C-alpha positions in Angstrom: 0.0 0.0 0.0 1.2 3.5 -0.9 -0.2 6.9 -0.3 0.5 9.3 -3.2 -0.7 12.4 -5.0 -3.6 11.6 -7.3 -3.2 11.7 -11.1 -5.8 12.6 -13.7 -6.1 8.8 -14.4 -7.3 8.3 -10.8 -10.2 10.7 -11.1 -12.8 8.0 -12.1 -11.9 5.8 -9.2 -12.0 8.8 -6.8 -15.4 9.8 -8.0 -16.6 6.2 -7.6 -15.4 6.3 -3.9 -17.1 9.6 -3.3 -20.4 8.2 -4.8 -20.3 5.0 -2.8 -22.3 6.0 0.2 -25.8 7.3 1.0 -24.8 11.0 0.9 -22.4 10.7 -2.1 -24.9 8.8 -4.2 -27.2 11.8 -4.1 -24.6 14.4 -5.0 -22.0 12.8 -7.3 -22.4 12.1 -11.0 -19.6 9.8 -12.4 -18.7 10.8 -15.9 -19.4 14.5 -15.5 -16.7 16.5 -17.2 -16.7 18.9 -14.2 -14.5 16.4 -12.3 -11.6 16.8 -14.9 -11.8 20.6 -14.6 -11.8 20.4 -10.8 -8.8 18.0 -10.9 -6.9 20.4 -13.1 -7.5 23.3 -10.7 -6.5 21.2 -7.7 -3.3 20.0 -9.5 -2.3 23.5 -10.4 -2.6 24.9 -6.9 0.4 24.4 -4.7 -1.8 24.6 -1.5 -3.9 21.6 -2.6 -3.1 17.9 -2.4 -5.5 15.4 -3.7 -4.2 12.0 -2.4 -5.0 8.4 -2.9 -4.4 5.2 -1.1 -3.2 2.7 -3.7 -3.1 -1.1 -3.1 -1.5 -3.0 -5.9 -2.5 -0.4 -8.5 -6.1 -0.1 -7.2 -7.3 3.2 -5.7 -8.9 2.2 -2.4 -9.0 5.6 -0.6 -8.9 9.3 -1.2 -8.7 12.6 0.6 -8.0 16.2 -0.2 -5.7 18.5 1.9 -5.9 22.2 1.6 -3.1 24.3 3.2 -4.5 27.7 4.3 -2.4 30.6 5.6 -4.1 32.8 8.2 -3.5 35.7 10.5 -5.2 34.2 13.6 -3.2 32.0 16.0 -0.1 34.2 15.3 -0.1 33.6 11.5 -0.7 29.9 11.7 -1.2 27.7 8.7 -4.0 25.2 8.8 -4.4 21.9 7.1 -8.0 21.2 6.1 -8.9 17.6 5.3 -11.9 17.0 3.0 -13.5 14.2 1.0 -12.1 11.3 3.0 -13.3 8.0 1.6 -12.1 4.4 2.0 -13.4 1.6 -0.2 -16.1 -0.5 1.5 -14.0 -3.7 1.4 -11.0 -1.9 3.1 -12.9 -0.4 6.0 -11.9 -1.8 9.4 -8.4 -2.8 8.2 -6.5 0.2 9.6 -6.0 1.7 6.2 -8.1 4.8 7.1 -6.1 5.4 10.3 -2.7 5.1 8.4 -4.0 7.4 5.6 -5.1 10.1 8.1 -1.9 9.8 10.0 0.0 10.3 6.7 -2.1 13.4 6.0 -1.5 14.8 9.4 2.3 14.3 8.9 2.0 16.1 5.6 0.3 19.0 7.4 3.1 19.0 10.0 5.8 19.0 7.3 4.1 22.0 5.7 4.3 23.9 9.0 0.6 23.8 9.9 -0.2 24.4 13.5 -3.5 22.6 13.3 -5.4 20.2 11.2 -9.2 20.6 10.9 -12.0 18.7 9.2 -15.7 18.5 9.0 -17.9 15.5 8.9 -21.6 15.2 8.2 -23.6 15.0 11.4 -25.2 11.8 10.2 -21.8 10.0 10.0 -21.5 8.8 13.6 -18.9 6.1 12.8 -16.7 8.8 11.0 -17.0 11.0 14.1 -15.8 8.3 16.4 -13.0 7.5 14.0 -11.8 11.1 13.9 -12.1 11.4 17.7 -9.9 8.2 18.0 -7.2 10.1 16.1 -7.4 13.0 18.6 -9.7 15.4 16.8 -12.2 17.2 19.0 -15.6 18.7 18.1 -14.5 22.2 19.3 -16.5 24.3 16.9 -19.9 24.2 15.3 -19.5 24.2 11.5 -21.9 26.0 9.2 -22.4 25.9 5.4 -24.4 27.9 2.9 -25.2 26.1 -0.3 -25.0 28.4 -3.4 
């Protein structure tokens, strides 16, 4: 198993992972050309890292890291983790834990003082998983769909 930056060729597998749950099935549309455009924008931005977990050439996990500079917390950089997915047949194997630990180390190496993420309130298992890694629900997240 390796963790690596995603390539354009990985996009269909990543979209399939994103679509393979109750929430993703409603919002993802495999085959939509918008994914290629989004990948190009992510790949061109030095503060973005779309990563995959690869087992024997098969993409079995994905996540996106965004590195954000800020003035608060004495000019701290933050690592934002988004779109974490692990293939159904790989859940419970420790892969997700190793992948998140890898992501946290990437944030540390980039000089981030904190790592943050959001998870849908309906994802109780995900919340327990993130708490087991040391994340705390210290803030109430809010979103506005446009």
